[in-house]
N, C-alpha and C positions, 0 to 999 in steps of 0.2 A: 346667594346674592343678597346685597344690601337693598332694603326697600327703597325704591325710587318711584317717581311719577310714571315713567314708561321706560322699559329696558328694550333695546334693540339688539337682537341676537343674530349674528352672522352664521347661517346654517352650514356654510362650506366646511367640509372635512370633519363633520360630526357624525357619530353613529346614530342611526334613526331611533332605536328604542331608548338608548341612554339619554339622548337629548330630550325626547318626549317625556320621560319620567321626571327629569329635573324641572322642566317647564310646567308639567302638571301640578307638581307640589307648590311651585311659586304661584300659580294661578289660584290655588285653593287658599293661599295665604293672603290674597288680595292684590298681588302684583299684576300690572299690565305688561304684557310681553308682545313684542313684534318680532317675527322671525322672517328674515330675508334670505334670498338665494336658496330656497328650498330644493331647487333642482339639483344642487350639488351636495345634498345630504347623502351619506354613505350607508349602504345596507351590507351586512356581512353575508358571505356566501356568493357563489358565482352568479352571473346573469342568467344562465340556463336554469339553475335551481330556483331562483326567485321568479322566473317566468312560469315555471311549473306550479309553484305555490299560488301565484296570482291567478293563473288560469283556473285552478281549483276553487279559488275564492269567487271567481266570476260565475261559477255554477250554482252558487247559493242564491236562491231567489224565491219569491212567492209564486207558487205555481198558478194560482187563480188570477193574480194580478201583479205582475212583476214591478209595476210602478210603486207598489207599497213597500218595496225594499227587499233586502238591503240595497242601498245605493252604492254603486261601484264608481268612485271618483277616478278620473284619469289624470287630472292636474296634479303635479307634485305638491303644490301648496295645500290642496284639499286632501290629498292622501296623507300628508303629515298631520293636518288638522284632525283627520279621522283617527289617527293613531293616538293623538293626545286625548281626544274625546273618549276613547276606550279606557283611558286611565283616570277618568273623572266620573263621579256619580251624576252623569248629565241628565238623568231623569228626575232629579230633585232640584229644588230651587237653588240650593247652594251650588250644585254642579253647573246649572245653567248660567248662573252669574259668573262663575269661574271661566266657563268656556267663552262667554261674551268678552272677556278681557284678553283674548288671544286673537292675533292677526297674523296671517301667513301670506307670503308673496313669493313669486318667482322673480329672480333678478332683484335689483334694489330700486324701487320706484322713487319718484321725485321727492316726496316729503322726507324720506329716510336716507337718501344718499348723502345728506349733509349732517346726519346725526352720528354721534359716537356709537360704534358697535362693539359688542363684547363677545367673548367665546365662553364656552362651558368646559373647563379642563376635565371634568369627570366624564365627558362624552366625546373627547377628541379621538380621532382614529389613531393618531400617532402614539397616544398613551394607552389606548384600550384594545387595539387589534394587533395581534402578533405579526411581525413582519413576514411577508410571504403568504399570508392568508388571502383567500380570494374574497373579492368584494365587488360591488357595482354601485353605480350612481342611481339615485331615485329618478332623476330626469331621464336617464336612458331607459329605465324600466317603464316609465310612463309613456315614452315615445313608442315603445314596442307594442303598447296596448291602446294607441289611439290619440295620444296627446300630440297636437300638431303645431305647437308654437315654440319648439326648441330653437329653431333657427332665428326666429324673431327675437327671442330673449337674448340669444348670443349677439345679435346685431345691436340691440339696445345696450347691452352690457359693454360692448366695444366702444360705443359712443360715450358711455358714462365714464369709462376708464380714461379716455382722452380728456374729458372735461376735468376729471379729478387730478390728472397730471398737470394740466394747465393751472388749476387753482393752487396746487401745492407749490409749483414753481413761483407763482406770483406771491404767495404767502411767505415763502422763504426769502425772496428778494426784498419784500416789504420789511421783514424783520431785520435783515442786514442793513437796510437804509436807516431804520429807526435806531439801531445800535450805533451806527456811525454818527448820526445826528446827535445822539446823547453824548457821545464821546467828544465831539467837536463843539458842543454848545458852550457859549460864554455866559456863565452864571455869576460873574463877579459882582453884578449889581443886585442880584436876587438873594444870594446867600446871606449877606449881612442882615437883610430884612427877616429872613427865616430864622436866623440865629437869635435875633432880638426877641422874637416871640417863642423861642424854644422849639421850633419845628424842624430844625436841621441839625444833624450831627455829622461832623466831618468823618469820612470813612476811615482815615488813619486813627482818629481818636477812638472810634468804635472798636477797631481791631486791638488797640492797646488795652481798652477796658475788658474785652473778651479774654485776652491773654492773661491779664492780671487776675481775673476771676478764676481762670483755669489753674493758675499756679498757686492760688491761695490754699493753704492746708485745710483739710476738712476738720470740723470741730470734733474734739474727742468726746465720746459718750460719757455721761456722768456716771461715776462709780457709786455704788451703794455704800452708805456709811456702815462701819462695823457695828454689829449688834452689841448693846450694853449688857453687862453681866446681870443686871436686874431683870432684863427682858428674857434672858435665856435661862435664868436660874430654875424656873418652874417647869421647864420643858416646852414652854410656849403654848399657844392656843391651837387646837386641832379643828 
């Protein structure tokens, strides 16, 4: 990833561990990362196998006082957050600062639904998981162990998709109207003024200049002059 102020990653169709490892490295490098749609992150292996593994994980607790940990998160966003935390030195100051630069959400909440989202090719299921292999969604696994907001997230996502479709249709129409207005605009009074100050180049003239520059032959490289007899008589300097 190129360093930016904040990067928004769409977690849909990404492999859990591979995505977490890439994001952990970026966090340590100082990048702020926001991960949305964590409920659609993919885990390799069947749902039954992952349920067995998570049930074994739930048995790990402090006998004297289970509140002291380990904490077993049920939300997909917090489950992914915990996976990333395991790849960071979170008990050091550097690791704590890196972890503070990570935000995880189910669905795509309001501030981030209008931001440009990226994917991580090194973690995409279509590139990293062999066709036919079993897999399951993180949201489905979380629902099996007590996460109760899957239907609410789906309802909110349906509304967001409708708003996004309306916004895209309006943007497309606006671009078409703008292009038509630029095509039909009468610039006969403005062009002479721009040309007077050298701020306007006619498109036909610019095309002719580009064509002439492309057709101009490349300058031949300078050839070295032949060495004189006096320079080579003694065998030259070594």
